[in-house]
A tleap script that builds the chain and sets N, CA, C and O, in Angstrom:
source leaprc.protein.ff14SB
mol = sequence {
  NMET ARG SER ASN GLU ASP LEU MET LYS GLY
  ILE LEU LYS ARG LYS ALA VAL TYR LEU ALA
  ARG LYS GLN ALA ARG ARG LEU THR GLY ALA
  ALA ALA GLY LEU ILE THR LEU LEU ILE ILE
  MET LEU SER ILE VAL PRO ASP VAL THR GLY
  ASN MET THR GLN TYR THR VAL TYR ALA MET
  GLY ALA THR ILE LEU GLY PRO LYS ALA GLY
  GLY TYR VAL ILE VAL ALA LEU LEU SER PHE
  THR LEU GLY ILE VAL MET THR LEU LEU ILE
  GLN LYS HIE ASN ARG LEU LYS LYS LEU ILE
  LYS LYS GLU CASP
}
set mol.1.N position { -47.333 -38.824 -16.476 }
set mol.1.CA position { -47.047 -37.509 -16.889 }
set mol.1.C position { -46.949 -36.730 -15.623 }
set mol.1.O position { -47.742 -36.913 -14.700 }
set mol.2.N position { -46.067 -35.941 -15.581 }
set mol.2.CA position { -45.616 -34.981 -14.309 }
set mol.2.C position { -46.530 -33.746 -14.457 }
set mol.2.O position { -46.858 -33.247 -15.534 }
set mol.3.N position { -46.918 -33.293 -13.157 }
set mol.3.CA position { -47.870 -32.108 -13.136 }
set mol.3.C position { -47.058 -30.800 -13.330 }
set mol.3.O position { -45.833 -30.871 -13.237 }
set mol.4.N position { -47.602 -29.713 -13.571 }
set mol.4.CA position { -46.938 -28.467 -13.690 }
set mol.4.C position { -45.914 -28.397 -12.690 }
set mol.4.O position { -44.706 -28.364 -12.923 }
set mol.5.N position { -46.538 -28.374 -11.410 }
set mol.5.CA position { -45.724 -28.143 -10.162 }
set mol.5.C position { -44.277 -28.868 -10.264 }
set mol.5.O position { -43.218 -28.240 -10.262 }
set mol.6.N position { -44.386 -30.315 -10.357 }
set mol.6.CA position { -43.318 -31.115 -10.724 }
set mol.6.C position { -42.380 -30.283 -11.662 }
set mol.6.O position { -41.259 -29.986 -11.250 }
set mol.7.N position { -42.694 -29.991 -12.598 }
set mol.7.CA position { -41.964 -29.459 -13.688 }
set mol.7.C position { -41.306 -28.242 -13.502 }
set mol.7.O position { -40.213 -27.998 -14.015 }
set mol.8.N position { -42.017 -27.355 -12.685 }
set mol.8.CA position { -41.626 -26.168 -12.258 }
set mol.8.C position { -40.449 -26.203 -11.101 }
set mol.8.O position { -39.578 -25.343 -10.970 }
set mol.9.N position { -40.594 -27.259 -10.377 }
set mol.9.CA position { -39.649 -27.634 -9.294 }
set mol.9.C position { -38.277 -28.077 -9.847 }
set mol.9.O position { -37.243 -27.877 -9.210 }
set mol.10.N position { -38.303 -28.758 -11.197 }
set mol.10.CA position { -37.248 -29.132 -11.726 }
set mol.10.C position { -36.546 -28.014 -12.332 }
set mol.10.O position { -35.324 -27.863 -12.339 }
set mol.11.N position { -37.415 -27.245 -12.841 }
set mol.11.CA position { -36.728 -26.196 -13.490 }
set mol.11.C position { -36.064 -25.312 -12.550 }
set mol.11.O position { -34.889 -25.049 -12.805 }
set mol.12.N position { -36.604 -24.785 -11.478 }
set mol.12.CA position { -35.877 -24.059 -10.302 }
set mol.12.C position { -34.698 -24.683 -9.847 }
set mol.12.O position { -33.675 -24.038 -9.620 }
set mol.13.N position { -34.795 -26.038 -9.684 }
set mol.13.CA position { -33.547 -26.794 -9.288 }
set mol.13.C position { -32.394 -26.679 -10.380 }
set mol.13.O position { -31.230 -26.614 -9.984 }
set mol.14.N position { -32.648 -26.654 -11.600 }
set mol.14.CA position { -31.694 -26.639 -12.718 }
set mol.14.C position { -31.168 -25.318 -12.783 }
set mol.14.O position { -29.967 -25.189 -13.018 }
set mol.15.N position { -31.923 -24.267 -12.602 }
set mol.15.CA position { -31.634 -22.811 -12.621 }
set mol.15.C position { -30.498 -22.659 -11.397 }
set mol.15.O position { -29.421 -22.102 -11.608 }
set mol.16.N position { -30.868 -23.223 -10.079 }
set mol.16.CA position { -30.023 -22.848 -9.166 }
set mol.16.C position { -28.723 -23.452 -9.374 }
set mol.16.O position { -27.717 -22.796 -9.102 }
set mol.17.N position { -28.637 -24.594 -9.812 }
set mol.17.CA position { -27.496 -25.310 -10.269 }
set mol.17.C position { -26.550 -24.482 -11.252 }
set mol.17.O position { -25.333 -24.342 -11.128 }
set mol.18.N position { -27.383 -23.953 -12.274 }
set mol.18.CA position { -26.566 -23.129 -13.305 }
set mol.18.C position { -26.003 -21.862 -12.650 }
set mol.18.O position { -24.846 -21.483 -12.829 }
set mol.19.N position { -26.920 -21.219 -11.862 }
set mol.19.CA position { -26.325 -19.882 -11.196 }
set mol.19.C position { -25.230 -20.185 -10.321 }
set mol.19.O position { -24.341 -19.360 -10.109 }
set mol.20.N position { -25.248 -21.478 -9.735 }
set mol.20.CA position { -24.070 -21.624 -8.636 }
set mol.20.C position { -23.048 -21.997 -9.462 }
set mol.20.O position { -21.946 -21.614 -9.071 }
set mol.21.N position { -23.065 -22.797 -10.767 }
set mol.21.CA position { -21.789 -22.787 -11.382 }
set mol.21.C position { -21.296 -21.487 -12.106 }
set mol.21.O position { -20.088 -21.430 -12.332 }
set mol.22.N position { -21.962 -20.599 -12.435 }
set mol.22.CA position { -21.707 -19.524 -13.112 }
set mol.22.C position { -21.231 -18.646 -12.061 }
set mol.22.O position { -20.480 -17.771 -12.491 }
set mol.23.N position { -21.451 -18.617 -10.759 }
set mol.23.CA position { -20.813 -17.866 -9.683 }
set mol.23.C position { -19.595 -18.492 -9.465 }
set mol.23.O position { -18.611 -17.765 -9.333 }
set mol.24.N position { -19.442 -19.896 -9.390 }
set mol.24.CA position { -18.177 -20.602 -9.216 }
set mol.24.C position { -17.100 -20.106 -10.159 }
set mol.24.O position { -15.943 -19.879 -9.808 }
set mol.25.N position { -17.614 -19.943 -11.481 }
set mol.25.CA position { -16.619 -19.719 -12.719 }
set mol.25.C position { -16.085 -18.079 -12.234 }
set mol.25.O position { -14.891 -17.802 -12.129 }
set mol.26.N position { -16.882 -17.369 -12.046 }
set mol.26.CA position { -16.540 -15.838 -11.531 }
set mol.26.C position { -15.423 -15.927 -10.573 }
set mol.26.O position { -14.283 -15.518 -10.791 }
set mol.27.N position { -15.916 -16.596 -9.304 }
set mol.27.CA position { -14.817 -16.769 -8.294 }
set mol.27.C position { -13.546 -17.160 -8.663 }
set mol.27.O position { -12.533 -16.603 -8.240 }
set mol.28.N position { -13.548 -18.344 -9.642 }
set mol.28.CA position { -12.272 -18.817 -10.007 }
set mol.28.C position { -11.538 -17.926 -10.836 }
set mol.28.O position { -10.309 -17.979 -10.787 }
set mol.29.N position { -12.167 -17.021 -11.678 }
set mol.29.CA position { -11.652 -15.999 -12.226 }
set mol.29.C position { -11.064 -14.830 -11.501 }
set mol.29.O position { -10.037 -14.240 -11.835 }
set mol.30.N position { -11.776 -14.575 -10.542 }
set mol.30.CA position { -11.237 -13.564 -9.417 }
set mol.30.C position { -10.073 -14.226 -8.759 }
set mol.30.O position { -9.022 -13.611 -8.582 }
set mol.31.N position { -10.227 -15.389 -8.416 }
set mol.31.CA position { -8.894 -15.896 -7.694 }
set mol.31.C position { -7.582 -16.192 -8.563 }
set mol.31.O position { -6.457 -16.135 -8.067 }
set mol.32.N position { -7.837 -16.533 -9.980 }
set mol.32.CA position { -6.670 -16.513 -10.758 }
set mol.32.C position { -6.153 -15.021 -11.066 }
set mol.32.O position { -4.941 -14.895 -11.240 }
set mol.33.N position { -6.888 -13.999 -11.138 }
set mol.33.CA position { -6.403 -12.709 -11.220 }
set mol.33.C position { -5.811 -12.320 -9.984 }
set mol.33.O position { -4.729 -11.749 -10.117 }
set mol.34.N position { -6.274 -12.490 -8.672 }
set mol.34.CA position { -5.524 -12.228 -7.543 }
set mol.34.C position { -4.072 -12.962 -7.325 }
set mol.34.O position { -3.109 -12.465 -6.741 }
set mol.35.N position { -4.134 -14.153 -7.880 }
set mol.35.CA position { -3.088 -14.878 -7.595 }
set mol.35.C position { -1.943 -14.342 -8.653 }
set mol.35.O position { -0.740 -14.397 -8.397 }
set mol.36.N position { -2.441 -13.862 -9.769 }
set mol.36.CA position { -1.368 -13.106 -10.807 }
set mol.36.C position { -1.172 -11.995 -10.239 }
set mol.36.O position { -0.039 -11.607 -10.524 }
set mol.37.N position { -1.810 -11.146 -9.448 }
set mol.37.CA position { -1.282 -9.935 -8.794 }
set mol.37.C position { -0.481 -10.174 -7.844 }
set mol.37.O position { 0.467 -9.408 -7.677 }
set mol.38.N position { -0.652 -11.200 -7.063 }
set mol.38.CA position { 0.085 -11.569 -5.962 }
set mol.38.C position { 1.702 -12.171 -6.444 }
set mol.38.O position { 2.770 -11.828 -5.939 }
set mol.39.N position { 1.533 -12.975 -7.356 }
set mol.39.CA position { 3.057 -13.156 -8.127 }
set mol.39.C position { 3.811 -11.905 -8.377 }
set mol.39.O position { 4.916 -11.638 -7.904 }
set mol.40.N position { 3.010 -11.070 -9.272 }
set mol.40.CA position { 3.702 -9.922 -9.806 }
set mol.40.C position { 4.321 -9.272 -8.581 }
set mol.40.O position { 5.522 -9.002 -8.540 }
set mol.41.N position { 3.342 -8.985 -7.418 }
set mol.41.CA position { 3.900 -7.959 -6.445 }
set mol.41.C position { 4.849 -8.663 -5.519 }
set mol.41.O position { 5.587 -7.973 -4.815 }
set mol.42.N position { 4.905 -10.132 -5.446 }
set mol.42.CA position { 5.950 -10.641 -4.843 }
set mol.42.C position { 7.301 -10.626 -5.649 }
set mol.42.O position { 8.379 -10.859 -5.103 }
set mol.43.N position { 7.180 -10.362 -6.870 }
set mol.43.CA position { 8.441 -10.120 -7.754 }
set mol.43.C position { 8.773 -8.875 -7.682 }
set mol.43.O position { 9.988 -8.685 -7.749 }
set mol.44.N position { 8.043 -7.845 -7.556 }
set mol.44.CA position { 8.366 -6.432 -7.491 }
set mol.44.C position { 8.871 -5.853 -6.224 }
set mol.44.O position { 9.693 -4.937 -6.247 }
set mol.45.N position { 8.426 -6.335 -5.150 }
set mol.45.CA position { 8.695 -6.079 -3.762 }
set mol.45.C position { 10.101 -5.986 -3.245 }
set mol.45.O position { 10.552 -4.997 -2.667 }
set mol.46.N position { 10.678 -6.959 -3.468 }
set mol.46.CA position { 12.145 -7.045 -3.206 }
set mol.46.C position { 13.026 -5.760 -3.666 }
set mol.46.O position { 14.029 -5.334 -3.094 }
set mol.47.N position { 12.434 -5.265 -4.793 }
set mol.47.CA position { 13.117 -4.223 -5.582 }
set mol.47.C position { 12.662 -2.934 -5.107 }
set mol.47.O position { 13.228 -1.947 -5.578 }
set mol.48.N position { 11.760 -2.772 -4.276 }
set mol.48.CA position { 11.198 -1.399 -3.872 }
set mol.48.C position { 12.091 -0.954 -2.790 }
set mol.48.O position { 12.146 -1.632 -1.764 }
set mol.49.N position { 12.756 0.051 -2.906 }
set mol.49.CA position { 13.575 0.703 -2.130 }
set mol.49.C position { 13.259 2.099 -1.855 }
set mol.49.O position { 12.372 2.567 -2.569 }
set mol.50.N position { 13.812 2.922 -0.931 }
set mol.50.CA position { 13.629 4.260 -1.070 }
set mol.50.C position { 14.453 4.943 0.010 }
set mol.50.O position { 15.199 4.364 0.801 }
set mol.51.N position { 14.224 6.236 -0.058 }
set mol.51.CA position { 14.900 7.204 1.195 }
set mol.51.C position { 13.830 7.762 2.065 }
set mol.51.O position { 13.006 8.513 1.543 }
set mol.52.N position { 13.744 7.472 3.377 }
set mol.52.CA position { 12.906 7.875 4.211 }
set mol.52.C position { 12.883 9.389 4.467 }
set mol.52.O position { 11.840 9.978 4.751 }
set mol.53.N position { 14.108 10.011 4.351 }
set mol.53.CA position { 14.420 11.401 4.510 }
set mol.53.C position { 13.449 12.269 3.721 }
set mol.53.O position { 12.933 13.276 4.207 }
set mol.54.N position { 13.256 11.902 2.666 }
set mol.54.CA position { 12.415 12.789 1.807 }
set mol.54.C position { 10.921 12.875 2.041 }
set mol.54.O position { 10.231 13.769 1.554 }
set mol.55.N position { 10.411 11.810 2.881 }
set mol.55.CA position { 8.984 11.636 3.058 }
set mol.55.C position { 8.561 12.157 4.512 }
set mol.55.O position { 9.227 11.816 5.490 }
set mol.56.N position { 7.609 12.864 4.620 }
set mol.56.CA position { 7.380 13.298 5.982 }
set mol.56.C position { 6.238 12.443 6.416 }
set mol.56.O position { 5.646 11.680 5.653 }
set mol.57.N position { 5.975 12.596 7.596 }
set mol.57.CA position { 4.954 11.683 8.492 }
set mol.57.C position { 3.506 11.558 7.714 }
set mol.57.O position { 2.903 10.497 7.547 }
set mol.58.N position { 3.068 12.870 7.270 }
set mol.58.CA position { 1.672 12.833 6.621 }
set mol.58.C position { 1.611 12.227 5.264 }
set mol.58.O position { 0.525 11.799 4.874 }
set mol.59.N position { 2.767 12.136 4.428 }
set mol.59.CA position { 2.612 11.719 3.115 }
set mol.59.C position { 3.560 10.468 2.937 }
set mol.59.O position { 4.675 10.574 2.425 }
set mol.60.N position { 3.008 9.212 3.422 }
set mol.60.CA position { 3.904 7.984 3.218 }
set mol.60.C position { 3.518 7.354 1.955 }
set mol.60.O position { 4.340 6.570 1.480 }
set mol.61.N position { 2.474 7.537 1.350 }
set mol.61.CA position { 2.107 6.811 0.227 }
set mol.61.C position { 1.357 5.816 0.396 }
set mol.61.O position { 0.887 5.667 1.524 }
set mol.62.N position { 1.069 4.988 -0.503 }
set mol.62.CA position { 0.139 3.757 -0.622 }
set mol.62.C position { 0.568 2.720 0.172 }
set mol.62.O position { -0.314 1.896 0.413 }
set mol.63.N position { 1.752 2.482 0.698 }
set mol.63.CA position { 2.428 1.225 1.413 }
set mol.63.C position { 1.915 1.361 2.841 }
set mol.63.O position { 1.871 0.403 3.614 }
set mol.64.N position { 1.534 2.578 3.152 }
set mol.64.CA position { 1.022 2.728 4.705 }
set mol.64.C position { 2.566 3.023 5.647 }
set mol.64.O position { 2.667 3.973 6.423 }
set mol.65.N position { 3.486 2.200 5.440 }
set mol.65.CA position { 4.717 2.286 6.358 }
set mol.65.C position { 5.766 3.043 5.636 }
set mol.65.O position { 6.821 3.239 6.239 }
set mol.66.N position { 5.621 3.525 4.358 }
set mol.66.CA position { 6.686 4.168 3.561 }
set mol.66.C position { 7.483 3.240 2.644 }
set mol.66.O position { 7.172 2.056 2.512 }
set mol.67.N position { 8.420 3.751 2.074 }
set mol.67.CA position { 9.215 3.060 0.990 }
set mol.67.C position { 10.241 1.908 1.710 }
set mol.67.O position { 10.454 0.780 1.265 }
set mol.68.N position { 10.791 2.477 2.894 }
set mol.68.CA position { 11.609 1.574 3.609 }
set mol.68.C position { 11.020 -0.098 3.937 }
set mol.68.O position { 11.762 -1.079 4.006 }
set mol.69.N position { 9.699 -0.114 4.090 }
set mol.69.CA position { 9.076 -1.289 4.486 }
set mol.69.C position { 8.868 -2.053 3.366 }
set mol.69.O position { 8.463 -3.204 3.528 }
set mol.70.N position { 9.107 -1.551 2.042 }
set mol.70.CA position { 9.260 -2.291 0.762 }
set mol.70.C position { 8.086 -2.844 0.303 }
set mol.70.O position { 8.121 -3.913 -0.307 }
set mol.71.N position { 7.025 -2.251 0.515 }
set mol.71.CA position { 5.592 -2.647 -0.097 }
set mol.71.C position { 4.870 -4.064 0.465 }
set mol.71.O position { 3.969 -4.661 -0.124 }
set mol.72.N position { 5.413 -4.414 1.602 }
set mol.72.CA position { 4.770 -5.540 2.061 }
set mol.72.C position { 3.576 -5.550 2.496 }
set mol.72.O position { 2.862 -6.551 2.440 }
set mol.73.N position { 3.201 -4.391 3.003 }
set mol.73.CA position { 1.461 -4.114 3.204 }
set mol.73.C position { 0.725 -4.408 1.900 }
set mol.73.O position { -0.265 -5.139 1.930 }
set mol.74.N position { 1.116 -3.925 0.863 }
set mol.74.CA position { 0.290 -4.539 -0.341 }
set mol.74.C position { 0.265 -5.761 -0.581 }
set mol.74.O position { -0.848 -6.212 -0.853 }
set mol.75.N position { 1.377 -6.676 -0.573 }
set mol.75.CA position { 1.393 -8.111 -0.681 }
set mol.75.C position { 0.512 -8.752 0.446 }
set mol.75.O position { -0.128 -9.790 0.279 }
set mol.76.N position { 0.544 -7.988 1.676 }
set mol.76.CA position { -0.246 -8.551 2.923 }
set mol.76.C position { -1.955 -8.614 2.458 }
set mol.76.O position { -2.802 -9.486 2.653 }
set mol.77.N position { -2.016 -7.423 1.838 }
set mol.77.CA position { -3.716 -7.195 1.534 }
set mol.77.C position { -3.952 -7.913 0.606 }
set mol.77.O position { -5.010 -8.529 0.731 }
set mol.78.N position { -3.116 -8.195 -0.755 }
set mol.78.CA position { -3.421 -9.165 -1.744 }
set mol.78.C position { -3.676 -10.385 -1.216 }
set mol.78.O position { -4.698 -10.988 -1.540 }
set mol.79.N position { -2.761 -10.915 -0.317 }
set mol.79.CA position { -2.935 -12.357 0.135 }
set mol.79.C position { -4.097 -12.633 0.852 }
set mol.79.O position { -4.663 -13.724 0.777 }
set mol.80.N position { -4.595 -11.454 1.735 }
set mol.80.CA position { -5.633 -11.380 2.608 }
set mol.80.C position { -6.842 -11.697 1.657 }
set mol.80.O position { -7.545 -12.673 1.920 }
set mol.81.N position { -7.129 -10.874 0.504 }
set mol.81.CA position { -8.184 -10.906 -0.296 }
set mol.81.C position { -8.113 -12.241 -1.106 }
set mol.81.O position { -9.129 -12.824 -1.482 }
set mol.82.N position { -6.977 -12.639 -1.323 }
set mol.82.CA position { -6.894 -14.032 -2.193 }
set mol.82.C position { -7.380 -15.218 -1.164 }
set mol.82.O position { -7.984 -16.202 -1.594 }
set mol.83.N position { -7.082 -15.055 0.176 }
set mol.83.CA position { -7.635 -16.034 1.056 }
set mol.83.C position { -9.172 -15.883 1.087 }
set mol.83.O position { -9.871 -16.894 1.027 }
set mol.84.N position { -9.735 -14.619 1.180 }
set mol.84.CA position { -11.202 -14.793 1.244 }
set mol.84.C position { -12.065 -14.987 -0.009 }
set mol.84.O position { -13.264 -15.236 0.114 }
set mol.85.N position { -11.438 -14.871 -1.305 }
set mol.85.CA position { -11.804 -15.304 -2.598 }
set mol.85.C position { -11.814 -16.878 -2.633 }
set mol.85.O position { -12.651 -17.541 -3.245 }
set mol.86.N position { -10.761 -17.393 -1.888 }
set mol.86.CA position { -10.440 -18.845 -1.874 }
set mol.86.C position { -11.590 -19.496 -1.058 }
set mol.86.O position { -12.312 -20.407 -1.463 }
set mol.87.N position { -11.643 -18.940 0.046 }
set mol.87.CA position { -12.828 -19.540 0.915 }
set mol.87.C position { -14.090 -19.557 0.357 }
set mol.87.O position { -14.865 -20.507 0.462 }
set mol.88.N position { -14.348 -18.389 -0.317 }
set mol.88.CA position { -15.946 -18.228 -0.973 }
set mol.88.C position { -15.928 -19.222 -1.983 }
set mol.88.O position { -16.931 -19.912 -2.166 }
set mol.89.N position { -14.770 -19.390 -2.746 }
set mol.89.CA position { -14.822 -20.513 -3.724 }
set mol.89.C position { -15.082 -21.760 -3.327 }
set mol.89.O position { -15.940 -22.451 -3.876 }
set mol.90.N position { -14.371 -22.153 -2.348 }
set mol.90.CA position { -14.603 -23.437 -1.743 }
set mol.90.C position { -16.176 -23.697 -1.134 }
set mol.90.O position { -16.798 -24.736 -1.355 }
set mol.91.N position { -16.613 -22.755 -0.463 }
set mol.91.CA position { -17.976 -22.769 -0.094 }
set mol.91.C position { -18.834 -22.854 -1.298 }
set mol.91.O position { -19.774 -23.642 -1.186 }
set mol.92.N position { -18.738 -22.284 -2.320 }
set mol.92.CA position { -19.471 -22.234 -3.370 }
set mol.92.C position { -19.529 -23.704 -3.957 }
set mol.92.O position { -20.554 -24.307 -4.277 }
set mol.93.N position { -18.289 -24.135 -4.030 }
set mol.93.CA position { -18.184 -25.620 -4.831 }
set mol.93.C position { -18.755 -26.711 -3.722 }
set mol.93.O position { -19.186 -27.789 -4.130 }
set mol.94.N position { -18.745 -26.437 -2.480 }
set mol.94.CA position { -19.481 -27.443 -1.303 }
set mol.94.C position { -21.028 -27.296 -1.756 }
set mol.94.O position { -21.737 -28.277 -1.980 }
set mol.95.N position { -21.448 -26.021 -1.858 }
set mol.95.CA position { -22.841 -25.960 -2.094 }
set mol.95.C position { -23.456 -26.419 -3.503 }
set mol.95.O position { -24.592 -26.829 -3.737 }
set mol.96.N position { -22.489 -26.251 -4.277 }
set mol.96.CA position { -22.769 -26.692 -5.462 }
set mol.96.C position { -22.906 -28.281 -5.661 }
set mol.96.O position { -23.882 -28.736 -6.257 }
set mol.97.N position { -21.914 -29.096 -5.153 }
set mol.97.CA position { -22.003 -30.610 -4.913 }
set mol.97.C position { -23.279 -30.879 -4.278 }
set mol.97.O position { -24.069 -31.612 -4.873 }
set mol.98.N position { -23.599 -30.367 -3.108 }
set mol.98.CA position { -24.673 -30.514 -2.593 }
set mol.98.C position { -26.068 -30.462 -3.505 }
set mol.98.O position { -26.944 -31.318 -3.388 }
set mol.99.N position { -26.141 -29.488 -4.306 }
set mol.99.CA position { -27.450 -29.057 -5.287 }
set mol.99.C position { -27.269 -30.473 -6.236 }
set mol.99.O position { -28.206 -31.236 -6.468 }
set mol.100.N position { -26.291 -30.607 -6.584 }
set mol.100.CA position { -26.191 -31.623 -7.601 }
set mol.100.C position { -26.625 -32.935 -7.202 }
set mol.100.O position { -27.425 -33.632 -7.827 }
set mol.101.N position { -25.976 -33.267 -5.984 }
set mol.101.CA position { -26.364 -34.484 -5.485 }
set mol.101.C position { -27.899 -34.693 -5.040 }
set mol.101.O position { -28.454 -35.791 -5.002 }
set mol.102.N position { -28.480 -33.484 -4.717 }
set mol.102.CA position { -29.957 -33.366 -4.279 }
set mol.102.C position { -30.703 -33.495 -5.465 }
set mol.102.O position { -31.726 -34.179 -5.422 }
set mol.103.N position { -30.333 -32.902 -6.617 }
set mol.103.CA position { -31.013 -32.955 -7.900 }
set mol.103.C position { -31.122 -34.591 -8.430 }
set mol.103.O position { -32.146 -35.054 -8.932 }
set mol.104.N position { -30.001 -35.275 -8.237 }
set mol.104.CA position { -29.976 -36.748 -8.601 }
set mol.104.C position { -30.780 -37.560 -7.682 }
set mol.104.O position { -30.861 -38.778 -7.843 }
savepdb mol mol.pdb
quit
């Protein structure tokens, strides 16, 4: 029969694996959402045009570069964020594999 300490260690290991899997699912959902946003933005950006004469220097809008740039800054920011989320997802997946391997 195992001692209480051994049982507690087993419970804590299973809890760590459960929490790592839960976080990996959240990161996967975030990555899927960002991919969807990126695809939508890539389909919208070529249609974004405008006239620079009506905008002044201090009111360029959310694209930072104004409408003539075509919104590519937003696509770049979404891509960068997607890269960060994917990196976190890969790191979490590797940690999860190590936890499962250590548990066996």
